[in-house]
PyMOL commands that place a pseudoatom at each C-alpha (Angstrom):
pseudoatom trace, name=CA, resn=MET, resi=1, chain=A, elem=C, hetatm=0, pos=[0.058, -51.085, 4.110]
pseudoatom trace, name=CA, resn=LEU, resi=2, chain=A, elem=C, hetatm=0, pos=[1.765, -48.096, 3.667]
pseudoatom trace, name=CA, resn=ALA, resi=3, chain=A, elem=C, hetatm=0, pos=[-0.067, -45.353, 3.053]
pseudoatom trace, name=CA, resn=GLU, resi=4, chain=A, elem=C, hetatm=0, pos=[1.242, -43.082, -0.017]
pseudoatom trace, name=CA, resn=THR, resi=5, chain=A, elem=C, hetatm=0, pos=[3.367, -40.019, 0.195]
pseudoatom trace, name=CA, resn=LYS, resi=6, chain=A, elem=C, hetatm=0, pos=[4.181, -37.518, -2.201]
pseudoatom trace, name=CA, resn=SER, resi=7, chain=A, elem=C, hetatm=0, pos=[7.981, -35.990, -1.563]
pseudoatom trace, name=CA, resn=TYR, resi=8, chain=A, elem=C, hetatm=0, pos=[8.576, -31.950, -1.855]
pseudoatom trace, name=CA, resn=THR, resi=9, chain=A, elem=C, hetatm=0, pos=[9.766, -32.224, -5.091]
pseudoatom trace, name=CA, resn=ASP, resi=10, chain=A, elem=C, hetatm=0, pos=[6.515, -34.027, -6.294]
pseudoatom trace, name=CA, resn=THR, resi=11, chain=A, elem=C, hetatm=0, pos=[4.471, -31.256, -5.343]
pseudoatom trace, name=CA, resn=ALA, resi=12, chain=A, elem=C, hetatm=0, pos=[6.896, -28.351, -6.324]
pseudoatom trace, name=CA, resn=ALA, resi=13, chain=A, elem=C, hetatm=0, pos=[7.038, -30.440, -9.873]
pseudoatom trace, name=CA, resn=THR, resi=14, chain=A, elem=C, hetatm=0, pos=[3.468, -29.406, -10.356]
pseudoatom trace, name=CA, resn=LEU, resi=15, chain=A, elem=C, hetatm=0, pos=[3.422, -25.760, -9.260]
pseudoatom trace, name=CA, resn=PRO, resi=16, chain=A, elem=C, hetatm=0, pos=[3.221, -23.626, -12.431]
pseudoatom trace, name=CA, resn=GLU, resi=17, chain=A, elem=C, hetatm=0, pos=[6.405, -21.421, -13.234]
pseudoatom trace, name=CA, resn=THR, resi=18, chain=A, elem=C, hetatm=0, pos=[4.436, -18.136, -14.203]
pseudoatom trace, name=CA, resn=ARG, resi=19, chain=A, elem=C, hetatm=0, pos=[1.243, -17.080, -14.289]
pseudoatom trace, name=CA, resn=VAL, resi=20, chain=A, elem=C, hetatm=0, pos=[-0.624, -14.282, -16.377]
pseudoatom trace, name=CA, resn=VAL, resi=21, chain=A, elem=C, hetatm=0, pos=[-2.212, -11.107, -14.321]
pseudoatom trace, name=CA, resn=THR, resi=22, chain=A, elem=C, hetatm=0, pos=[-4.008, -8.059, -15.100]
pseudoatom trace, name=CA, resn=LEU, resi=23, chain=A, elem=C, hetatm=0, pos=[-4.096, -5.480, -12.718]
pseudoatom trace, name=CA, resn=THR, resi=24, chain=A, elem=C, hetatm=0, pos=[-4.886, -2.009, -13.474]
pseudoatom trace, name=CA, resn=VAL, resi=25, chain=A, elem=C, hetatm=0, pos=[-2.200, 0.063, -11.903]
pseudoatom trace, name=CA, resn=ASN, resi=26, chain=A, elem=C, hetatm=0, pos=[-2.366, 3.718, -11.583]
pseudoatom trace, name=CA, resn=GLY, resi=27, chain=A, elem=C, hetatm=0, pos=[-5.418, 3.778, -14.555]
pseudoatom trace, name=CA, resn=THR, resi=28, chain=A, elem=C, hetatm=0, pos=[-3.524, 1.763, -16.698]
pseudoatom trace, name=CA, resn=ARG, resi=29, chain=A, elem=C, hetatm=0, pos=[-4.488, -2.149, -17.798]
pseudoatom trace, name=CA, resn=ARG, resi=30, chain=A, elem=C, hetatm=0, pos=[-1.021, -3.912, -16.745]
pseudoatom trace, name=CA, resn=GLN, resi=31, chain=A, elem=C, hetatm=0, pos=[-0.770, -7.792, -17.848]
pseudoatom trace, name=CA, resn=LEU, resi=32, chain=A, elem=C, hetatm=0, pos=[2.703, -9.173, -16.435]
pseudoatom trace, name=CA, resn=THR, resi=33, chain=A, elem=C, hetatm=0, pos=[3.370, -12.557, -16.206]
pseudoatom trace, name=CA, resn=ILE, resi=34, chain=A, elem=C, hetatm=0, pos=[4.673, -13.548, -13.127]
pseudoatom trace, name=CA, resn=ALA, resi=35, chain=A, elem=C, hetatm=0, pos=[5.443, -17.022, -10.528]
pseudoatom trace, name=CA, resn=PRO, resi=36, chain=A, elem=C, hetatm=0, pos=[2.506, -17.366, -8.251]
pseudoatom trace, name=CA, resn=TRP, resi=37, chain=A, elem=C, hetatm=0, pos=[4.236, -16.307, -5.696]
pseudoatom trace, name=CA, resn=THR, resi=38, chain=A, elem=C, hetatm=0, pos=[5.301, -12.645, -6.393]
pseudoatom trace, name=CA, resn=THR, resi=39, chain=A, elem=C, hetatm=0, pos=[3.870, -10.408, -3.636]
pseudoatom trace, name=CA, resn=LEU, resi=40, chain=A, elem=C, hetatm=0, pos=[2.312, -7.269, -5.304]
pseudoatom trace, name=CA, resn=LEU, resi=41, chain=A, elem=C, hetatm=0, pos=[4.866, -5.098, -3.783]
pseudoatom trace, name=CA, resn=ASP, resi=42, chain=A, elem=C, hetatm=0, pos=[7.524, -7.016, -5.270]
pseudoatom trace, name=CA, resn=ALA, resi=43, chain=A, elem=C, hetatm=0, pos=[5.333, -6.685, -8.851]
pseudoatom trace, name=CA, resn=LEU, resi=44, chain=A, elem=C, hetatm=0, pos=[4.488, -3.291, -8.392]
pseudoatom trace, name=CA, resn=ARG, resi=45, chain=A, elem=C, hetatm=0, pos=[8.175, -2.571, -7.879]
pseudoatom trace, name=CA, resn=GLU, resi=46, chain=A, elem=C, hetatm=0, pos=[10.422, -5.292, -9.671]
pseudoatom trace, name=CA, resn=TYR, resi=47, chain=A, elem=C, hetatm=0, pos=[8.109, -5.643, -12.580]
pseudoatom trace, name=CA, resn=LEU, resi=48, chain=A, elem=C, hetatm=0, pos=[6.197, -1.987, -13.489]
pseudoatom trace, name=CA, resn=ASP, resi=49, chain=A, elem=C, hetatm=0, pos=[9.389, 0.108, -11.653]
pseudoatom trace, name=CA, resn=LEU, resi=50, chain=A, elem=C, hetatm=0, pos=[6.944, 1.423, -9.606]
pseudoatom trace, name=CA, resn=THR, resi=51, chain=A, elem=C, hetatm=0, pos=[9.643, 2.174, -7.080]
pseudoatom trace, name=CA, resn=GLY, resi=52, chain=A, elem=C, hetatm=0, pos=[7.587, 5.014, -5.101]
pseudoatom trace, name=CA, resn=THR, resi=53, chain=A, elem=C, hetatm=0, pos=[5.935, 1.747, -3.137]
pseudoatom trace, name=CA, resn=LYS, resi=54, chain=A, elem=C, hetatm=0, pos=[8.681, 0.879, -0.499]
pseudoatom trace, name=CA, resn=LYS, resi=55, chain=A, elem=C, hetatm=0, pos=[10.028, -2.251, 1.124]
pseudoatom trace, name=CA, resn=GLY, resi=56, chain=A, elem=C, hetatm=0, pos=[10.545, -1.780, 4.449]
pseudoatom trace, name=CA, resn=CYS, resi=57, chain=A, elem=C, hetatm=0, pos=[9.758, -4.736, 6.780]
pseudoatom trace, name=CA, resn=ASP, resi=58, chain=A, elem=C, hetatm=0, pos=[8.327, -7.170, 4.394]
pseudoatom trace, name=CA, resn=HIS, resi=59, chain=A, elem=C, hetatm=0, pos=[6.536, -8.353, 6.752]
pseudoatom trace, name=CA, resn=GLY, resi=60, chain=A, elem=C, hetatm=0, pos=[2.941, -6.407, 7.419]
pseudoatom trace, name=CA, resn=GLN, resi=61, chain=A, elem=C, hetatm=0, pos=[4.484, -4.507, 10.340]
pseudoatom trace, name=CA, resn=CYS, resi=62, chain=A, elem=C, hetatm=0, pos=[5.674, -1.102, 9.126]
pseudoatom trace, name=CA, resn=GLY, resi=63, chain=A, elem=C, hetatm=0, pos=[3.161, -0.104, 6.281]
pseudoatom trace, name=CA, resn=ALA, resi=64, chain=A, elem=C, hetatm=0, pos=[5.873, 0.872, 4.346]
pseudoatom trace, name=CA, resn=CYS, resi=65, chain=A, elem=C, hetatm=0, pos=[4.337, -0.832, 1.661]
pseudoatom trace, name=CA, resn=THR, resi=66, chain=A, elem=C, hetatm=0, pos=[1.005, 0.439, 1.862]
pseudoatom trace, name=CA, resn=VAL, resi=67, chain=A, elem=C, hetatm=0, pos=[-1.253, 0.896, -1.190]
pseudoatom trace, name=CA, resn=LEU, resi=68, chain=A, elem=C, hetatm=0, pos=[-5.172, 1.419, -2.301]
pseudoatom trace, name=CA, resn=VAL, resi=69, chain=A, elem=C, hetatm=0, pos=[-6.748, -1.795, -3.972]
pseudoatom trace, name=CA, resn=ASP, resi=70, chain=A, elem=C, hetatm=0, pos=[-10.361, -0.961, -5.196]
pseudoatom trace, name=CA, resn=GLY, resi=71, chain=A, elem=C, hetatm=0, pos=[-9.840, 2.093, -2.703]
pseudoatom trace, name=CA, resn=LYS, resi=72, chain=A, elem=C, hetatm=0, pos=[-8.906, 0.425, 0.479]
pseudoatom trace, name=CA, resn=ARG, resi=73, chain=A, elem=C, hetatm=0, pos=[-6.003, 0.229, 2.151]
pseudoatom trace, name=CA, resn=ILE, resi=74, chain=A, elem=C, hetatm=0, pos=[-3.456, -3.167, 2.018]
pseudoatom trace, name=CA, resn=ASN, resi=75, chain=A, elem=C, hetatm=0, pos=[-0.285, -4.246, 2.819]
pseudoatom trace, name=CA, resn=SER, resi=76, chain=A, elem=C, hetatm=0, pos=[0.747, -5.011, -0.513]
pseudoatom trace, name=CA, resn=CYS, resi=77, chain=A, elem=C, hetatm=0, pos=[4.128, -6.768, 0.845]
pseudoatom trace, name=CA, resn=LEU, resi=78, chain=A, elem=C, hetatm=0, pos=[1.447, -9.355, 2.192]
pseudoatom trace, name=CA, resn=THR, resi=79, chain=A, elem=C, hetatm=0, pos=[-0.828, -9.784, -0.571]
pseudoatom trace, name=CA, resn=LEU, resi=80, chain=A, elem=C, hetatm=0, pos=[0.117, -12.189, -3.830]
pseudoatom trace, name=CA, resn=ALA, resi=81, chain=A, elem=C, hetatm=0, pos=[-0.410, -10.344, -6.612]
pseudoatom trace, name=CA, resn=VAL, resi=82, chain=A, elem=C, hetatm=0, pos=[-2.349, -12.897, -8.313]
pseudoatom trace, name=CA, resn=MET, resi=83, chain=A, elem=C, hetatm=0, pos=[-4.829, -12.879, -5.418]
pseudoatom trace, name=CA, resn=LYS, resi=84, chain=A, elem=C, hetatm=0, pos=[-5.593, -9.236, -6.897]
pseudoatom trace, name=CA, resn=GLU, resi=85, chain=A, elem=C, hetatm=0, pos=[-6.381, -10.126, -10.164]
pseudoatom trace, name=CA, resn=GLY, resi=86, chain=A, elem=C, hetatm=0, pos=[-8.649, -7.752, -11.986]
pseudoatom trace, name=CA, resn=ALA, resi=87, chain=A, elem=C, hetatm=0, pos=[-8.439, -5.082, -9.373]
pseudoatom trace, name=CA, resn=ASP, resi=88, chain=A, elem=C, hetatm=0, pos=[-7.460, -1.644, -9.560]
pseudoatom trace, name=CA, resn=ILE, resi=89, chain=A, elem=C, hetatm=0, pos=[-4.388, -0.615, -7.765]
pseudoatom trace, name=CA, resn=THR, resi=90, chain=A, elem=C, hetatm=0, pos=[-3.336, 2.899, -7.084]
pseudoatom trace, name=CA, resn=THR, resi=91, chain=A, elem=C, hetatm=0, pos=[0.181, 3.242, -5.707]
pseudoatom trace, name=CA, resn=ILE, resi=92, chain=A, elem=C, hetatm=0, pos=[1.972, 7.016, -4.399]
pseudoatom trace, name=CA, resn=GLU, resi=93, chain=A, elem=C, hetatm=0, pos=[2.457, 7.347, -8.517]
pseudoatom trace, name=CA, resn=GLY, resi=94, chain=A, elem=C, hetatm=0, pos=[-0.920, 7.491, -9.173]
pseudoatom trace, name=CA, resn=LEU, resi=95, chain=A, elem=C, hetatm=0, pos=[-2.556, 9.805, -6.852]
pseudoatom trace, name=CA, resn=ALA, resi=96, chain=A, elem=C, hetatm=0, pos=[-2.008, 13.193, -8.098]
pseudoatom trace, name=CA, resn=GLU, resi=97, chain=A, elem=C, hetatm=0, pos=[-3.425, 14.044, -11.931]
pseudoatom trace, name=CA, resn=GLY, resi=98, chain=A, elem=C, hetatm=0, pos=[-1.159, 15.432, -13.814]
pseudoatom trace, name=CA, resn=ASP, resi=99, chain=A, elem=C, hetatm=0, pos=[0.952, 18.419, -11.720]
pseudoatom trace, name=CA, resn=ALA, resi=100, chain=A, elem=C, hetatm=0, pos=[-2.021, 18.583, -9.760]
pseudoatom trace, name=CA, resn=LEU, resi=101, chain=A, elem=C, hetatm=0, pos=[-0.903, 16.939, -6.198]
pseudoatom trace, name=CA, resn=HIS, resi=102, chain=A, elem=C, hetatm=0, pos=[-4.003, 14.726, -4.114]
pseudoatom trace, name=CA, resn=PRO, resi=103, chain=A, elem=C, hetatm=0, pos=[-5.100, 17.359, -1.224]
pseudoatom trace, name=CA, resn=ILE, resi=104, chain=A, elem=C, hetatm=0, pos=[-3.284, 14.776, 1.165]
pseudoatom trace, name=CA, resn=GLN, resi=105, chain=A, elem=C, hetatm=0, pos=[-0.055, 15.221, -0.544]
pseudoatom trace, name=CA, resn=SER, resi=106, chain=A, elem=C, hetatm=0, pos=[-0.713, 18.809, -0.431]
pseudoatom trace, name=CA, resn=ALA, resi=107, chain=A, elem=C, hetatm=0, pos=[-0.950, 18.874, 3.393]
pseudoatom trace, name=CA, resn=PHE, resi=108, chain=A, elem=C, hetatm=0, pos=[1.458, 16.645, 3.995]
pseudoatom trace, name=CA, resn=ILE, resi=109, chain=A, elem=C, hetatm=0, pos=[3.857, 19.204, 1.782]
pseudoatom trace, name=CA, resn=GLU, resi=110, chain=A, elem=C, hetatm=0, pos=[2.550, 22.262, 3.970]
pseudoatom trace, name=CA, resn=HIS, resi=111, chain=A, elem=C, hetatm=0, pos=[2.556, 20.634, 7.154]
pseudoatom trace, name=CA, resn=ASP, resi=112, chain=A, elem=C, hetatm=0, pos=[6.196, 18.916, 6.745]
pseudoatom trace, name=CA, resn=ALA, resi=113, chain=A, elem=C, hetatm=0, pos=[5.036, 15.563, 7.395]
pseudoatom trace, name=CA, resn=PHE, resi=114, chain=A, elem=C, hetatm=0, pos=[7.547, 13.581, 5.828]
pseudoatom trace, name=CA, resn=GLN, resi=115, chain=A, elem=C, hetatm=0, pos=[10.691, 14.519, 7.472]
pseudoatom trace, name=CA, resn=CYS, resi=116, chain=A, elem=C, hetatm=0, pos=[12.955, 11.106, 6.010]
pseudoatom trace, name=CA, resn=GLY, resi=117, chain=A, elem=C, hetatm=0, pos=[10.147, 10.517, 3.349]
pseudoatom trace, name=CA, resn=TYR, resi=118, chain=A, elem=C, hetatm=0, pos=[10.875, 6.642, 3.564]
pseudoatom trace, name=CA, resn=CYS, resi=119, chain=A, elem=C, hetatm=0, pos=[7.504, 5.903, 4.507]
pseudoatom trace, name=CA, resn=THR, resi=120, chain=A, elem=C, hetatm=0, pos=[6.064, 8.830, 3.068]
pseudoatom trace, name=CA, resn=PRO, resi=121, chain=A, elem=C, hetatm=0, pos=[3.990, 7.252, 0.385]
pseudoatom trace, name=CA, resn=GLY, resi=122, chain=A, elem=C, hetatm=0, pos=[2.769, 4.243, 2.529]
pseudoatom trace, name=CA, resn=GLN, resi=123, chain=A, elem=C, hetatm=0, pos=[1.565, 7.161, 5.382]
pseudoatom trace, name=CA, resn=ILE, resi=124, chain=A, elem=C, hetatm=0, pos=[0.144, 9.253, 2.139]
pseudoatom trace, name=CA, resn=CYS, resi=125, chain=A, elem=C, hetatm=0, pos=[-1.685, 6.157, 0.430]
pseudoatom trace, name=CA, resn=SER, resi=126, chain=A, elem=C, hetatm=0, pos=[-2.809, 5.049, 4.409]
pseudoatom trace, name=CA, resn=ALA, resi=127, chain=A, elem=C, hetatm=0, pos=[-4.309, 8.081, 4.841]
pseudoatom trace, name=CA, resn=VAL, resi=128, chain=A, elem=C, hetatm=0, pos=[-6.263, 8.399, 1.553]
pseudoatom trace, name=CA, resn=GLY, resi=129, chain=A, elem=C, hetatm=0, pos=[-7.747, 4.917, 2.432]
pseudoatom trace, name=CA, resn=LEU, resi=130, chain=A, elem=C, hetatm=0, pos=[-8.705, 6.373, 5.586]
pseudoatom trace, name=CA, resn=MET, resi=131, chain=A, elem=C, hetatm=0, pos=[-10.498, 9.257, 4.273]
pseudoatom trace, name=CA, resn=ASN, resi=132, chain=A, elem=C, hetatm=0, pos=[-12.234, 6.761, 1.587]
pseudoatom trace, name=CA, resn=GLU, resi=133, chain=A, elem=C, hetatm=0, pos=[-13.541, 4.734, 4.652]
pseudoatom trace, name=CA, resn=GLY, resi=134, chain=A, elem=C, hetatm=0, pos=[-15.090, 7.545, 6.325]
pseudoatom trace, name=CA, resn=ARG, resi=135, chain=A, elem=C, hetatm=0, pos=[-14.744, 6.156, 9.915]
pseudoatom trace, name=CA, resn=VAL, resi=136, chain=A, elem=C, hetatm=0, pos=[-12.844, 9.482, 11.223]
pseudoatom trace, name=CA, resn=ARG, resi=137, chain=A, elem=C, hetatm=0, pos=[-14.675, 11.769, 13.799]
pseudoatom trace, name=CA, resn=THR, resi=138, chain=A, elem=C, hetatm=0, pos=[-11.650, 12.752, 16.099]
pseudoatom trace, name=CA, resn=THR, resi=139, chain=A, elem=C, hetatm=0, pos=[-8.173, 13.178, 16.255]
pseudoatom trace, name=CA, resn=ALA, resi=140, chain=A, elem=C, hetatm=0, pos=[-7.727, 10.274, 18.290]
pseudoatom trace, name=CA, resn=ASP, resi=141, chain=A, elem=C, hetatm=0, pos=[-9.546, 8.169, 15.211]
pseudoatom trace, name=CA, resn=ILE, resi=142, chain=A, elem=C, hetatm=0, pos=[-6.975, 9.175, 13.348]
pseudoatom trace, name=CA, resn=ARG, resi=143, chain=A, elem=C, hetatm=0, pos=[-4.068, 8.001, 15.274]
pseudoatom trace, name=CA, resn=GLU, resi=144, chain=A, elem=C, hetatm=0, pos=[-5.467, 5.164, 15.695]
pseudoatom trace, name=CA, resn=LEU, resi=145, chain=A, elem=C, hetatm=0, pos=[-6.388, 4.155, 12.288]
pseudoatom trace, name=CA, resn=MET, resi=146, chain=A, elem=C, hetatm=0, pos=[-2.943, 5.073, 10.802]
pseudoatom trace, name=CA, resn=SER, resi=147, chain=A, elem=C, hetatm=0, pos=[-1.476, 2.847, 13.903]
pseudoatom trace, name=CA, resn=GLY, resi=148, chain=A, elem=C, hetatm=0, pos=[-0.662, 0.491, 10.828]
pseudoatom trace, name=CA, resn=ASN, resi=149, chain=A, elem=C, hetatm=0, pos=[1.865, 2.608, 9.537]
pseudoatom trace, name=CA, resn=ILE, resi=150, chain=A, elem=C, hetatm=0, pos=[4.921, 3.229, 11.241]
pseudoatom trace, name=CA, resn=CYS, resi=151, chain=A, elem=C, hetatm=0, pos=[7.478, 6.159, 11.255]
pseudoatom trace, name=CA, resn=ARG, resi=152, chain=A, elem=C, hetatm=0, pos=[10.416, 6.173, 12.740]
pseudoatom trace, name=CA, resn=CYS, resi=153, chain=A, elem=C, hetatm=0, pos=[11.720, 9.572, 12.372]
pseudoatom trace, name=CA, resn=GLY, resi=154, chain=A, elem=C, hetatm=0, pos=[9.205, 11.213, 14.469]
pseudoatom trace, name=CA, resn=ALA, resi=155, chain=A, elem=C, hetatm=0, pos=[6.478, 12.759, 11.930]
pseudoatom trace, name=CA, resn=TYR, resi=156, chain=A, elem=C, hetatm=0, pos=[3.345, 11.327, 13.294]
pseudoatom trace, name=CA, resn=PRO, resi=157, chain=A, elem=C, hetatm=0, pos=[2.415, 15.285, 14.875]
pseudoatom trace, name=CA, resn=HIS, resi=158, chain=A, elem=C, hetatm=0, pos=[2.611, 16.541, 11.410]
pseudoatom trace, name=CA, resn=ILE, resi=159, chain=A, elem=C, hetatm=0, pos=[0.547, 13.309, 9.726]
pseudoatom trace, name=CA, resn=VAL, resi=160, chain=A, elem=C, hetatm=0, pos=[-1.817, 13.808, 11.979]
pseudoatom trace, name=CA, resn=ASP, resi=161, chain=A, elem=C, hetatm=0, pos=[-2.134, 17.565, 11.598]
pseudoatom trace, name=CA, resn=ALA, resi=162, chain=A, elem=C, hetatm=0, pos=[-2.072, 16.589, 7.294]
pseudoatom trace, name=CA, resn=ILE, resi=163, chain=A, elem=C, hetatm=0, pos=[-4.962, 14.244, 7.912]
pseudoatom trace, name=CA, resn=ASN, resi=164, chain=A, elem=C, hetatm=0, pos=[-6.676, 16.761, 10.469]
pseudoatom trace, name=CA, resn=GLU, resi=165, chain=A, elem=C, hetatm=0, pos=[-6.220, 19.834, 7.451]
pseudoatom trace, name=CA, resn=VAL, resi=166, chain=A, elem=C, hetatm=0, pos=[-7.701, 17.719, 4.431]
pseudoatom trace, name=CA, resn=LEU, resi=167, chain=A, elem=C, hetatm=0, pos=[-10.750, 15.729, 6.989]
pseudoatom trace, name=CA, resn=GLN, resi=168, chain=A, elem=C, hetatm=0, pos=[-11.433, 19.209, 9.047]
pseudoatom trace, name=CA, resn=VAL, resi=169, chain=A, elem=C, hetatm=0, pos=[-11.631, 17.232, 11.923]
pseudoatom trace, name=CA, resn=PRO, resi=170, chain=A, elem=C, hetatm=0, pos=[-12.224, 18.847, 15.248]
pseudoatom trace, name=CA, resn=LYS, resi=171, chain=A, elem=C, hetatm=0, pos=[-8.530, 18.868, 17.096]
pseudoatom trace, name=CA, resn=LYS, resi=172, chain=A, elem=C, hetatm=0, pos=[-9.963, 18.113, 20.146]
pseudoatom trace, name=CA, resn=ALA, resi=173, chain=A, elem=C, hetatm=0, pos=[-9.536, 14.483, 20.602]
for i in range(1, 173): cmd.bond("trace and resi %d" % i, "trace and resi %d" % (i + 1))
show_as sticks, trace
zoom trace
């Protein structure tokens, strides 16, 4: 007797075309009707027009897509939006309070830590996540905990200085 097999087209036909997902993004509750395979990055950029979060490598290696989910940093390109149903998402657009920049945003400006600017939103969100984690004791900790965010233009020393200023970490590693 032959085992019953299911073809790819049979499986694909059972997948829902869209699904309703509710997220709180930058303090505003948003409901999206999206394909279940939509990444959080694409949901933010394509459905909510929040283009501050950048699409870099699309493989979770560069960190340009870093956002905060319930205060923790994640690579939004590796996360399906449906996985974050009900979550509180903060993007670079949600860090400032009105005209008052988040302290890490001000420190990035003061230390010229955004040379080409493409990685900056992810770097800043990652820095805020790093501060929320409360694990930094030294400058070496900052470098290690920020290692998932790649800067191709060489702003690393300025980024570390900006984070150091906000956290007031001893400069000696």
